[in-house]
C-alpha positions as CSV (number, residue, x, y, z in Angstrom):
1,M,112.5,105.4,122.3
2,D,109.6,106.9,120.4
3,I,108.0,104.6,117.9
4,D,106.3,105.7,114.7
5,A,103.2,103.6,114.7
6,D,102.1,104.7,111.3
7,R,105.3,103.6,109.7
8,I,105.0,100.2,111.5
9,D,101.5,99.9,110.2
10,D,102.6,100.6,106.6
11,A,105.4,98.1,106.8
12,L,103.0,95.6,108.4
13,L,100.4,96.2,105.6
14,A,103.1,95.7,103.0
15,L,104.3,92.4,104.7
16,L,100.7,91.1,104.8
17,Y,100.8,91.2,101.0
18,L,103.4,88.4,101.1
19,G,101.0,86.0,102.9
20,L,98.0,86.9,100.5
21,H,95.9,83.9,99.5
22,D,92.3,83.3,98.2
23,R,92.4,86.8,96.5
24,D,92.2,88.9,99.7
25,R,92.9,86.7,102.8
26,V,96.1,87.0,104.8
27,W,97.5,85.1,107.9
28,K,97.3,87.1,111.1
29,T,100.6,86.3,112.6
30,F,101.8,89.8,113.5
31,D,101.6,92.0,116.6
32,W,97.9,92.4,117.8
33,K,98.3,96.1,118.5
34,A,99.4,96.7,114.9
35,M,96.8,94.5,113.6
36,N,94.1,96.2,115.5
37,R,95.3,99.6,114.3
38,L,95.0,98.4,110.7
39,H,91.5,97.3,111.5
40,V,90.6,100.8,113.0
41,K,92.0,102.3,109.7
42,G,89.5,100.1,107.8
43,L,92.3,98.2,106.0
44,I,91.5,94.7,107.3
45,T,88.6,92.9,109.0
46,D,88.6,92.5,112.8
47,P,91.5,90.4,113.8
48,V,89.8,89.3,117.0
49,N,88.1,86.0,116.0
50,K,88.8,82.3,115.8
51,S,89.9,82.4,112.2
52,K,93.6,82.2,111.5
53,S,93.4,84.9,108.8
54,V,91.8,88.3,108.2
55,V,90.4,89.8,104.9
56,L,91.9,92.9,103.4
57,T,89.3,95.5,102.5
58,E,89.4,96.7,98.8
59,E,91.3,99.8,100.1
60,G,93.6,97.5,102.3
61,L,94.4,95.3,99.3
62,R,95.4,98.1,96.9
63,E,97.4,99.9,99.7
64,S,99.1,96.6,100.8
65,E,100.3,96.0,97.1
66,R,101.4,99.6,96.7
67,L,103.4,99.6,99.9
68,F,104.9,96.2,99.0
69,Q,106.1,97.4,95.6
70,E,107.4,100.6,97.2
71,M,109.3,99.1,100.0
72,F,110.4,95.8,98.8
73,V,110.7,95.5,95.0
74,F,113.9,96.4,93.2
75,R,113.4,99.1,90.5
76,R,115.8,98.7,87.5
């Protein structure tokens, strides 16, 4: 099975928006490889640390909200 890692990253970034707290922090309870890809793309801070959360970059925060709205919000 071929996996589209970019689509997984988009879904993960959108789901991170659900755990948003303190303006730009999110819990890092997702797959480590996917979290690392988001870090490499400049969307979150380095997930490899002792903290239980990561910080979304400004771009990551904007993109996270956009993807969440696009994927999970009903349009009426």
